[in-house]
C-alpha positions in Angstrom: -27.0 -12.5 -14.2 -25.4 -9.5 -12.4 -21.8 -8.6 -13.0 -19.5 -9.5 -10.1 -15.8 -8.6 -10.7 -13.0 -8.5 -8.1 -12.0 -4.9 -8.0 -9.9 -4.4 -4.9 -7.9 -6.6 -2.5 -7.1 -5.0 0.8 -3.5 -5.6 1.9 -2.6 -5.2 5.6 0.7 -3.3 5.9 2.6 -1.7 8.8 4.2 1.3 7.0 2.3 2.9 4.1 5.3 4.8 2.7 7.5 1.6 2.6 4.7 -0.3 0.9 4.2 2.6 -1.6 7.8 2.5 -2.5 7.8 -1.3 -2.9 4.8 -1.4 -5.2 5.8 1.6 -7.2 9.2 -0.1 -7.7 7.4 -3.1 -9.2 6.1 -0.7 -11.9 2.5 -0.9 -10.7 0.3 2.1 -11.4 -0.6 4.2 -8.3 -4.3 5.0 -8.6 -5.1 6.7 -5.3 -3.4 8.3 -2.4 -6.1 9.7 -0.2 -5.8 11.1 3.4 -9.0 11.8 5.4 -9.4 14.1 8.3 -9.9 11.1 10.7 -6.5 9.5 9.9 -7.8 7.3 7.2 -5.2 6.7 4.5 -6.0 4.9 1.2 -3.4 4.0 -1.4 -4.3 1.8 -4.4 -2.0 0.2 -6.9 -2.9 -1.7 -10.0 -0.5 -4.2 -11.7 0.0 -3.7 -15.4 -3.0 -4.8 -17.5 -4.9 -5.9 -14.3 -8.6 -5.2 -13.8 -8.1 -5.5 -10.0 -6.1 -3.4 -7.6 -4.6 -3.7 -4.2 -5.4 -1.2 -1.5 -3.3 -0.4 1.5 -3.3 2.3 4.1 -4.1 3.2 7.7 -7.4 2.2 9.2 -8.5 0.1 6.2 -8.4 -3.3 7.8 -8.1 -4.9 11.2 -6.0 -7.7 9.8 -2.4 -7.8 11.0 0.3 -6.7 8.6 1.8 -9.7 6.7 -1.3 -12.0 7.1 -2.3 -12.0 3.4 -0.8 -15.2 2.2 -2.4 -16.2 -1.1 -2.8 -13.2 -3.5 -2.4 -14.6 -7.0 -1.3 -12.8 -10.0 -1.2 -14.4 -13.5 1.3 -14.1 -16.3 1.6 -15.7 -19.7 5.4 -16.4 -19.2 6.5 -17.5 -15.8 10.2 -17.2 -16.4 9.9 -13.7 -18.0 7.8 -12.5 -15.0 10.2 -14.0 -12.5 13.2 -12.4 -14.2 11.5 -9.0 -14.4 10.7 -9.0 -10.6 14.1 -10.3 -9.7 15.7 -7.6 -11.9 13.8 -5.0 -9.8 15.4 -6.4 -6.6 12.4 -8.5 -5.5 13.3 -11.6 -3.6 11.5 -14.2 -5.7 11.2 -18.0 -5.1 12.3 -20.5 -7.7 9.7 -21.5 -10.3 7.9 -24.6 -9.2 4.9 -26.8 -10.0 2.8 -29.1 -7.8 3.3 -32.8 -7.9 -0.4 -33.3 -8.6 -0.3 -30.8 -11.5 -3.2 -28.7 -10.4 -3.0 -26.0 -7.7 -0.1 -25.6 -5.3 -0.5 -27.0 -1.8 -0.1 -24.8 1.4 3.4 -24.2 2.4 5.9 -26.1 0.2 4.2 -29.5 0.4 4.4 -31.5 -2.9 6.4 -28.8 -4.8 8.6 -29.9 -7.6 11.3 -27.6 -9.1 10.8 -25.9 -12.4 7.8 -25.2 -14.5 5.3 -27.9 -15.2 7.1 -30.3 -17.7 4.5 -29.7 -20.4 4.0 -26.0 -19.4 0.4 -26.9 -18.8 -1.6 -23.7 -18.2 -2.4 -22.9 -14.5 0.4 -25.3 -13.3 3.6 -23.3 -12.9 4.3 -20.8 -10.1 6.7 -18.7 -8.2 6.2 -16.5 -5.1 7.4 -13.3 -3.6 6.5 -11.2 -0.5 6.1 -7.5 0.2 8.0 -5.8 3.0 5.5 -7.0 5.6 5.5 -10.6 4.4 2.2 -10.6 2.6 2.7 -13.5 0.1 2.0 -13.2 -3.6 1.9 -16.1 -6.0 2.4 -15.7 -9.7 0.8 -18.4 -11.9 1.4 -19.1 -15.5 -1.8 -19.0 -17.5 -1.5 -19.4 -21.3 -5.0 -20.8 -22.1 -8.1 -19.9 -20.0 -10.5 -22.5 -18.8 -13.9 -22.3 -20.5 -16.2 -19.8 -18.9 -13.4 -17.5 -17.7 -14.4 -14.9 -20.2 -17.8 -13.6 -21.3 -18.8 -12.4 -24.7 -20.0 -8.8 -24.3 
């Protein structure tokens, strides 16, 4: 079976410099800042210990800024991650879990306050937005589902 790994998620932004400052302020590693002769601008950031990056820039997508609404990051401790981002000045939501205990619904439907009562892996969340309103969710994952890793 061929390897297929998510490498880059393109993020539609209105101001590259404002976005650069925001993601650098999160402590994400800046991998690329390329400017082409035709006005193309590519900037890539990678969250700590992530295999995938986000790319933003000029002329990299026709999507309108702020339309990405479901980029999901994972962490092993939902409260520690929330506190870290809040400490960096990011406007973060309260931690929540879904009434059904699986994946959160669109919007705020069926959200209950706090982490999942048993801290069930994949079941606790919080969210934050970048300066354009692109929405990120942070999900607590403490134990991976079978098949989520491959033996090399």
